[in-house]
C-alpha positions in Angstrom: 0.0 0.0 0.0 2.7 2.5 1.0 4.7 1.8 -2.2 1.6 2.5 -4.3 0.9 5.7 -2.4 4.6 6.8 -2.9 4.3 6.0 -6.7 1.1 8.1 -6.9 2.8 10.9 -5.0 5.8 10.8 -7.3 3.5 10.9 -10.3 1.7 13.9 -8.9 5.1 15.6 -8.3 6.1 14.8 -11.9 2.9 16.4 -13.1 3.7 19.5 -11.1 7.2 19.4 -12.4 5.8 19.5 -16.0 3.7 22.5 -15.0 6.8 24.3 -13.7 8.9 23.4 -16.8 9.0 26.7 -18.5 8.5 28.9 -15.4 11.3 27.9 -13.1 14.0 25.7 -14.6 16.0 25.6 -11.3 13.0 24.3 -9.4 12.3 21.8 -12.1 15.9 20.5 -12.0 15.9 20.3 -8.2 12.6 18.4 -8.1 13.8 16.1 -10.9 16.9 15.2 -9.0 14.8 14.7 -5.8 12.5 12.3 -7.6 15.4 10.3 -8.9 17.0 10.2 -5.4 13.7 8.9 -3.9 13.3 6.2 -6.5 16.9 5.1 -6.2 16.7 5.0 -2.4 13.4 3.1 -2.3 14.7 0.7 -4.9 17.9 0.1 -3.0 17.7 1.2 0.6 21.2 1.0 2.1 21.1 2.2 5.6 20.3 5.0 8.1 22.8 7.4 6.7 21.2 7.6 3.3 17.8 7.8 5.0 19.0 10.9 6.7 20.3 12.4 3.5 17.1 11.8 1.7 15.0 13.3 4.4 17.3 16.3 4.6 16.9 16.8 0.9 13.1 16.6 1.2 13.1 19.1 4.1 15.3 21.5 2.1 13.1 21.3 -0.9 10.0 21.9 1.2 11.6 25.0 2.7 12.7 26.2 -0.7 9.3 25.8 -2.4 6.8 26.5 0.4 6.1 30.1 -0.7 6.6 30.0 -4.5 5.3 26.5 -5.3 2.7 25.5 -2.7 1.4 22.6 -4.8 4.9 21.1 -5.0 5.3 21.7 -1.2 2.1 19.9 -0.4 3.1 16.9 -2.5 6.6 16.8 -0.9 4.9 16.8 2.5 2.8 13.8 1.4 5.9 12.0 0.2 7.6 12.7 3.6 4.6 11.1 5.4 4.6 8.1 3.1 8.3 7.6 3.5 7.9 7.8 7.3 5.2 5.2 7.2 7.6 3.0 5.2 10.1 3.4 8.0 12.4 5.7 6.1 
């Protein structure tokens, strides 16, 4: 269930990323890297240290996008909750 929710959240983030494509290339690049990091991490979890790095990256993105990109921020918060429910 959690992996399905995460997949749905990542799809929503990709849709938001497409919407941002022309407006904010830096935001698009950061979110694209974050999506890749999440997918890599979930596909090959390799310990607590990488969990901390992934969560730190998500928190940083949330802080960066919270005023200018509220939809992306809401999706990132959902992803944080889902990862937490998965034990990450």
